[in-house]
C-alpha positions as semicolon CSV with decimal commas, in nm:
position;residue;x (nm);y (nm);z (nm)
1;X;-5,409;0,596;-2,745
2;X;-5,469;0,924;-2,927
3;X;-5,700;1,042;-3,200
4;X;-5,434;1,147;-3,453
5;X;-5,684;1,326;-3,673
6;X;-5,800;1,580;-3,415
7;X;-5,498;1,544;-3,184
8;X;-5,732;1,510;-2,890
9;X;-5,674;1,276;-2,596
10;X;-5,868;0,952;-2,636
11;X;-6,165;0,915;-2,399
12;X;-6,124;1,254;-2,226
13;X;-6,413;1,174;-1,989
14;X;-6,281;0,836;-1,879
15;X;-6,279;0,824;-1,501
16;X;-5,978;0,591;-1,471
17;X;-5,734;0,823;-1,650
18;X;-5,567;1,145;-1,527
19;X;-5,702;1,483;-1,635
20;X;-5,402;1,532;-1,864
21;X;-5,273;1,248;-2,080
22;X;-4,906;1,330;-2,020
23;X;-4,751;1,365;-1,674
24;X;-4,392;1,477;-1,629
25;X;-4,286;1,389;-1,275
26;X;-4,078;1,596;-1,039
27;X;-3,705;1,619;-1,109
28;X;-3,519;1,321;-0,964
29;X;-3,225;1,376;-0,728
30;X;-2,992;1,235;-0,992
31;X;-3,155;1,431;-1,274
32;X;-3,428;1,354;-1,521
33;X;-3,805;1,336;-1,488
34;X;-4,026;1,026;-1,506
35;X;-4,278;1,054;-1,791
36;X;-4,612;0,877;-1,802
37;X;-4,848;0,878;-2,096
38;X;-5,203;0,773;-2,010
39;X;-5,069;0,620;-1,686
40;X;-4,809;0,411;-1,873
41;X;-4,442;0,466;-1,797
42;X;-4,267;0,612;-2,101
43;X;-3,923;0,651;-1,946
44;X;-3,694;0,900;-1,779
45;X;-3,649;1,224;-1,973
46;X;-3,331;1,427;-1,925
47;X;-3,433;1,699;-2,170
48;X;-3,721;1,828;-2,379
49;X;-3,574;1,631;-2,669
50;X;-3,616;1,308;-2,469
51;X;-3,972;1,402;-2,379
52;X;-4,058;1,482;-2,741
53;X;-3,915;1,146;-2,848
54;X;-4,131;0,959;-2,594
55;X;-4,438;1,144;-2,722
56;X;-4,344;1,079;-3,085
57;X;-4,322;0,708;-3,007
58;X;-4,669;0,731;-2,852
59;X;-4,810;0,865;-3,179
60;X;-4,772;1,242;-3,139
61;X;-4,531;1,353;-3,413
62;X;-4,579;1,725;-3,335
63;X;-4,527;1,678;-2,962
64;X;-4,305;1,984;-2,917
65;X;-4,616;2,195;-2,977
66;X;-4,788;2,031;-2,677
67;X;-4,523;2,071;-2,406
68;X;-4,662;2,401;-2,277
69;X;-5,028;2,308;-2,319
70;X;-5,176;2,231;-1,975
71;X;-5,460;2,038;-2,138
72;X;-5,199;1,786;-2,256
73;X;-4,902;1,802;-2,017
74;X;-4,891;1,829;-1,638
75;X;-4,547;1,918;-1,501
76;X;-4,525;1,800;-1,139
77;X;-4,320;2,003;-0,891
78;X;-4,056;2,235;-1,023
79;X;-4,066;2,451;-1,333
80;X;-4,143;2,304;-1,673
81;X;-3,847;2,220;-1,898
82;X;-3,617;2,174;-1,595
83;X;-3,470;1,827;-1,558
84;X;-3,233;1,873;-1,265
85;X;-3,341;1,919;-0,904
86;X;-3,348;2,278;-0,782
């Protein structure tokens, strides 16, 4: 899924993948945000700690460093790091 040596997204020019490898969906009405990694559902995050754990499981042990990097993470609707609806 990822090139762990350079920490670059795999196949960045692939046309069937989103521009960013990690998408954090809009906050759900009941709280939490759906997380997808390379279009695969990783789960529902209720905090940055949950999100970091999903990314760690996907092979990114230093994921907390990527959360604010728009080349890696796209936060849909609502401010980043917010897991409850506004």
